[in-house]
N, C-alpha and C positions, 0 to 999 in steps of 0.2 A: 510549709512547713516540711523538712524533707521523715527519713523514713527513721534517721538513726535519731533526730530530736524530738520524735515519737517513741520512744522506746528509754526516755529518762521522768520519764510523767509514770514508771508503772503500769504500762498497759496489759491487760489481762492475753491473752493466746488459749485457743484448746488444747495447744501443748505442753502447756501451765499447769493445769485445772486435770488432777487427775478424783476423780468422784468414786473411783473403789476401796479408798484408802478415806473414806469420810466418815463410815460408822465403823472401822474396827479398832477397839481394845471399850468400846462404849457399854455402860452399863444397864443392866437389861432395868426397862422401867416396871414398877412393883407396883401393885393396884392402889396401895397405901397412896402413892404419890400421885392418882390420879384420884384419889377420895381430896385430897390435898386439896388441887388444882384446883377442883369442883367446886369445891367449897370456901374455896378463897373468890373466885369468881360472882359464887353467891353473896357471901358478902358484900362482895362491893356493888352488885347492883344493888343489894338491899341499902348501905351508907347511901348508893349516888337516888334511893331513891326518896328516903327519909333526908337528904341533902335539896333536893330540890320541891320538897313538900316545907321544908324549913325557912328558907333563905329567901323563896317571896312571903312567905307571911313575914317573918322580922321587916324587910323593909315595909312595907306598907303600914306596921304600926307605928 
């Protein structure tokens, strides 16, 4: 494959990447959002544990 054909696939070059503007204009992360994310992980963990207890017992009965 030649270099010309390789650019047709949208290959990334370091020249095309601009990391300085990634967070430009981003909103500030508020403490309530942190609490929501942590609460979601806790709820997911509890649901996983309950599911791991209920599913095997329902299969065995």
